[in-house]
Backbone as CSV, one residue per row, in Angstrom:
resi,resn,N_x,N_y,N_z,CA_x,CA_y,CA_z,C_x,C_y,C_z
1,MET,-9.485,-17.913,-17.771,-9.430,-16.857,-16.667,-8.367,-17.650,-16.158
2,ASN,-6.703,-16.849,-15.664,-5.614,-17.712,-15.653,-6.044,-17.866,-14.013
3,LEU,-4.985,-18.999,-13.565,-5.068,-18.845,-12.036,-4.914,-18.199,-11.075
4,LYS,-3.647,-16.799,-11.670,-3.433,-15.457,-11.112,-4.711,-15.381,-11.058
5,THR,-5.149,-14.493,-12.131,-6.721,-13.995,-12.220,-7.531,-14.318,-11.392
6,LYS,-7.707,-15.719,-11.112,-8.355,-16.265,-10.200,-8.589,-16.541,-8.521
7,ILE,-7.072,-16.275,-7.627,-6.978,-15.678,-6.874,-6.814,-13.960,-6.980
8,ALA,-6.401,-13.155,-7.541,-6.257,-11.899,-7.209,-8.169,-11.587,-6.986
9,VAL,-9.008,-12.436,-7.692,-10.121,-11.882,-7.943,-11.243,-12.381,-6.447
10,THR,-10.626,-13.375,-6.064,-11.079,-14.301,-4.696,-10.499,-13.834,-3.595
11,THR,-9.110,-13.194,-3.527,-8.450,-12.799,-2.741,-9.252,-11.185,-2.395
12,PHE,-9.287,-10.302,-3.545,-9.902,-9.179,-3.623,-11.064,-8.848,-3.058
13,SER,-11.734,-9.911,-3.118,-13.136,-10.044,-2.638,-13.116,-10.096,-1.525
14,LEU,-12.716,-11.323,-1.148,-12.446,-11.474,0.404,-11.962,-10.554,1.798
15,PHE,-10.576,-9.471,0.868,-10.301,-8.802,1.679,-11.037,-7.716,1.806
16,MET,-11.716,-7.701,0.595,-12.839,-6.270,0.561,-13.976,-6.652,1.221
17,ILE,-14.390,-7.829,1.736,-15.474,-7.700,2.276,-14.426,-7.142,4.123
18,GLU,-13.577,-8.396,4.257,-13.308,-7.653,5.382,-12.402,-6.563,6.403
19,ALA,-12.140,-5.579,5.001,-11.734,-4.543,5.189,-13.098,-3.349,5.738
20,ILE,-14.413,-3.665,4.847,-15.234,-3.137,5.367,-15.730,-3.347,6.772
21,MET,-16.001,-4.705,6.821,-16.332,-4.619,8.309,-15.118,-4.334,9.371
22,HIS,-14.375,-4.481,9.207,-13.649,-3.507,9.730,-13.335,-1.710,9.857
23,TYR,-13.826,-1.211,8.847,-14.638,0.015,9.202,-15.812,0.603,9.665
24,ASN,-16.620,-0.585,9.508,-17.946,-0.616,10.163,-17.522,-0.662,12.129
25,GLN,-16.766,-1.415,11.777,-16.403,-1.659,13.571,-15.684,-0.427,14.084
26,GLY,-14.588,-0.014,13.418,-14.121,1.350,14.016,-14.851,2.442,14.026
27,LYS,-15.640,2.503,13.014,-16.600,3.859,13.107,-17.397,3.278,13.781
28,LYS,-18.492,2.501,14.380,-19.320,2.020,15.551,-18.387,2.715,16.719
29,ASP,-17.105,2.178,17.258,-16.340,2.717,18.144,-16.291,3.802,18.102
30,CYS,-15.882,4.724,17.258,-15.824,6.007,17.081,-16.739,6.874,17.027
31,VAL,-18.026,6.907,16.561,-18.852,7.321,16.988,-19.557,7.234,17.996
32,LYS,-19.880,7.795,18.886,-20.977,8.857,19.775,-22.036,9.087,20.174
33,GLU,-22.334,9.892,19.702,-23.863,10.740,19.797,-24.445,10.039,18.118
34,GLU,-23.863,9.909,17.449,-24.494,9.818,15.859,-24.687,8.173,16.000
35,LYS,-26.200,7.628,15.232,-26.057,6.197,14.963,-25.896,6.117,13.937
36,HIS,-24.717,5.090,13.581,-24.171,4.174,12.507,-25.460,3.924,11.120
37,LYS,-25.024,4.632,9.960,-26.178,4.539,9.552,-25.720,4.050,7.996
38,GLY,-25.839,2.671,7.715,-25.662,2.143,6.261,-24.285,1.104,6.468
39,PHE,-24.071,0.115,5.688,-23.082,-0.724,5.641,-21.990,-0.503,4.821
40,LEU,-22.348,0.766,3.698,-21.131,0.646,2.881,-20.430,2.048,3.839
41,PRO,-19.227,2.105,3.459,-18.329,3.531,4.195,-18.844,4.580,2.785
42,PRO,-18.389,5.868,2.807,-18.537,7.309,1.674,-18.123,6.159,0.837
43,THR,-18.228,6.871,-0.759,-17.707,6.419,-2.169,-16.255,6.488,-1.776
44,LYS,-15.763,7.986,-0.964,-14.447,8.039,-1.210,-13.372,6.854,-0.647
45,SER,-14.231,6.640,0.409,-13.616,5.667,1.508,-13.510,4.751,0.922
46,LEU,-14.567,4.059,0.241,-14.877,2.764,-0.093,-13.562,2.603,-1.282
47,ILE,-13.526,3.628,-2.110,-12.564,3.875,-3.231,-11.055,3.480,-2.805
48,LYS,-10.924,4.063,-1.876,-9.703,4.140,-1.131,-9.316,2.861,-0.005
49,LEU,-10.326,2.391,0.170,-10.432,1.127,0.431,-10.302,-0.203,-0.657
50,GLY,-11.003,0.026,-1.740,-10.584,-0.821,-2.452,-9.288,-0.642,-3.239
51,LEU,-8.679,-0.079,-3.520,-7.230,0.563,-4.244,-5.928,-0.501,-3.483
52,ILE,-6.316,-0.061,-1.984,-5.531,-0.689,-1.403,-5.934,-2.171,-1.408
53,VAL,-6.641,-2.644,-1.086,-6.883,-4.119,-1.085,-6.916,-4.285,-2.507
54,GLY,-7.117,-3.647,-3.436,-7.152,-4.622,-4.629,-5.397,-4.562,-4.820
55,THR,-4.498,-3.673,-4.239,-2.706,-3.355,-4.952,-2.569,-5.069,-3.915
56,PHE,-2.705,-5.070,-2.776,-2.411,-6.231,-2.056,-2.944,-7.808,-2.614
57,SER,-4.324,-7.570,-3.419,-4.921,-9.299,-3.662,-3.649,-8.908,-5.124
58,ILE,-3.558,-7.958,-5.841,-2.488,-8.158,-7.088,-1.288,-8.778,-6.792
59,ILE,-0.695,-8.081,-5.319,0.453,-8.875,-5.188,0.370,-9.720,-4.527
60,ASN,-0.849,-10.783,-3.857,-0.755,-12.016,-3.352,-0.927,-12.739,-4.188
61,GLY,-1.510,-12.746,-5.696,-1.705,-13.271,-6.258,-0.094,-13.603,-7.547
62,ILE,0.333,-12.463,-7.375,1.785,-12.462,-7.586,3.176,-13.572,-7.167
63,ILE,2.551,-13.489,-5.498,3.788,-14.383,-4.879,2.835,-15.864,-4.861
64,VAL,2.003,-16.113,-5.235,1.237,-17.107,-5.018,1.667,-17.780,-6.015
65,ASP,1.457,-17.499,-7.572,1.868,-17.896,-8.723,3.289,-18.700,-8.465
66,LYS,3.957,-17.341,-8.369,5.634,-17.666,-7.883,6.177,-18.736,-6.529
67,ILE,5.053,-18.851,-6.059,5.350,-19.655,-4.892,5.185,-21.517,-5.661
68,LYS,3.814,-21.148,-6.451,3.565,-22.334,-6.749,4.421,-22.792,-7.884
C-alpha cells in the first residue's frame, strides 16, 4: 500500500467517524418526540456520507502527496 492510499484510508476512516457523530448530533437535535435509535444512520444516508467523505479523502490524499 503506497503512502497516498494509506493517507486516503486513514482520512476516510476518521472523517467517516466524524460524519456519523455529526449526523447523530443533528438527529438528536432535530428529533422532538421520537427517541434516537441506533448509532448508524439509515443505509441510504450512510452511503451518501461515505461517498462524500470518500471523495474528500481521495482529494486529501492527492493534496498531501503533491505537498510532500
